[in-house]
C-alpha positions in Angstrom: -22.8 4.2 0.2 -20.2 4.5 3.0 -18.2 1.7 2.4 -14.6 2.4 1.9 -12.6 0.9 -1.0 -9.0 0.2 0.0 -7.5 2.1 -3.0 -9.6 5.1 -2.2 -8.4 4.9 1.4 -4.9 4.9 0.1 -5.6 7.9 -2.3 -7.0 9.9 0.5 -4.1 9.2 3.1 -1.5 9.8 0.4 -3.2 13.1 -0.7 -3.2 14.2 2.9 0.3 13.3 3.3 1.8 15.4 0.4 2.6 18.3 2.6 5.2 16.9 5.0 7.7 18.7 6.9 11.2 17.3 5.9 14.3 18.6 8.0 12.0 21.4 9.5 10.8 22.7 6.1 7.3 22.0 4.6 7.3 20.5 1.2 4.5 20.2 -1.3 4.9 17.0 -3.4 2.0 18.1 -5.7 3.4 21.8 -6.2 4.8 21.1 -9.6 2.6 19.9 -12.5 4.9 17.1 -13.5 5.1 15.7 -10.0 1.3 16.0 -9.8 0.8 14.2 -13.0 3.1 11.2 -11.8 1.2 11.1 -8.5 -2.3 11.1 -10.2 -1.1 8.4 -12.7 0.3 6.3 -9.9 -3.1 6.5 -8.2 -5.0 5.5 -11.3 -6.5 9.0 -12.0 -6.5 11.2 -14.9 -3.3 13.2 -15.0 -4.8 16.5 -16.2 -4.3 20.0 -15.1 -7.9 20.2 -14.0 -7.6 17.0 -11.8 -4.5 18.5 -10.3 -6.0 22.0 -9.4 -9.1 20.3 -8.0 -6.8 17.8 -5.9 -4.9 20.7 -4.5 -8.2 22.5 -3.5 -9.6 19.4 -2.0 -6.4 18.5 -0.1 -6.5 21.9 1.4 -10.1 21.5 2.7 -9.6 17.9 3.6 -6.5 18.7 5.8 -8.4 21.3 7.6 -11.5 19.0 8.2 -9.2 16.2 9.7 -7.6 18.7 11.9 -10.9 20.0 13.1 -10.6 23.5 11.4 -13.3 23.1 8.6 -16.7 22.0 7.9 -18.1 19.5 5.7 -19.7 22.0 3.5 -16.1 23.0 2.3 -16.0 19.8 0.3 -19.4 19.7 -1.1 -18.3 21.1 -4.6 -15.9 18.2 -5.1 -18.9 15.7 -4.9 -21.5 17.6 -7.0 -22.6 15.5 -9.8 -21.3 12.1 -8.2 -23.7 9.2 -8.4 -23.9 5.5 -8.0 -25.4 3.5 -10.7 -26.9 0.1 -10.1 -26.6 -2.9 -12.4 -28.3 -6.1 -12.1 -25.8 -9.1 -12.1 -26.3 -12.9 -11.6 -26.2 -12.8 -7.8 -27.6 -9.3 -7.1 -26.9 -5.7 -7.7 -23.6 -4.1 -8.3 -22.9 -0.3 -8.0 -20.9 1.7 -10.2 -19.5 5.0 -9.1 -20.0 7.9 -11.7 -17.5 10.6 -11.2 -17.5 14.2 -12.8 -14.7 14.7 -15.2 -11.9 17.1 -14.0 -12.3 16.2 -10.4 -12.6 12.6 -10.0 -9.6 12.3 -7.7 -10.8 15.0 -5.5 -14.2 13.4 -5.5 -12.8 9.9 -4.5 -10.7 11.6 -1.7 -13.7 13.3 -0.3 -15.9 10.2 -0.7 -13.1 8.2 1.3 -13.0 10.8 4.0 -16.7 10.5 4.4 -16.6 6.8 4.5 -14.0 6.7 7.1 -15.8 9.4 9.2 -18.9 7.1 9.2 -17.3 3.6 9.4 -14.3 4.5 11.5 -14.9 7.6 13.5 -11.9 9.3 14.8 -9.4 6.9 13.1 -8.4 9.3 10.6 -6.3 12.0 12.3 -3.1 14.2 12.2 0.2 12.8 13.7 0.6 13.7 17.3 3.9 15.3 16.4 2.9 18.9 15.9 6.0 19.5 13.7 5.1 16.7 11.3 2.2 17.7 9.4 1.3 14.1 8.3 -1.9 12.1 8.9 -2.7 8.5 9.8 -5.5 6.1 9.6 -5.6 4.0 12.9 -6.3 0.4 12.1 -5.3 -0.9 15.5 -8.0 -2.6 17.6 -7.5 -0.3 20.6 -7.5 2.9 18.4 -4.4 4.2 20.1 -1.9 5.1 17.2 -0.7 8.5 17.7 2.0 9.0 15.0 2.2 8.7 11.3 5.1 6.4 11.7 6.4 4.7 14.9 9.9 4.7 13.4 10.2 8.3 12.7 7.7 10.5 14.7 6.9 8.0 17.4 10.6 7.4 18.2 11.3 11.1 18.2 8.6 12.0 20.4 9.3 9.2 23.0 13.1 10.2 22.9 12.2 13.8 23.5 9.9 13.0 26.6 12.5 10.7 28.0 15.0 13.5 27.6 12.9 16.1 29.2 12.0 13.7 32.2 15.8 12.9 32.8 16.6 16.7 32.8 14.0 17.4 35.5 15.5 17.6 39.0 14.8 14.6 41.2 12.8 15.1 44.4 14.3 14.0 47.5 
């Protein structure tokens, strides 16, 4: 089952982006229990401490994977016990995802990562701004998006390159 659910893609990208750099300082949007409970609730997940701890571990592993610094085996524990259960409906079969308690959000994020890996290879990636630490899913036809946000990182990077070019001595 490698078809990605839009809500799970959002959960994955939002999870990866919970450690942004703001004004030069890395922030952890899931660092406090109450903030994590709100985040889990907003994403339709059980707001328990077990879910939070599993989510932090999954985030660390997934961020490394997307940056190319980890292996798929690092996320295996989050999908142990996950299964799809078929049910017969009027026009065919429907599949229900059965998730383990205490790590359902982590399992959903890992399944979303794998679905993107299979269906859209290379489209989930880190922002090209090395100082940013955010991620993006490139849905453009040309697969050429480089920044998490054109308005923020894209503009900064383009302005920086323009400034550097204008400071170089002109030949001639």
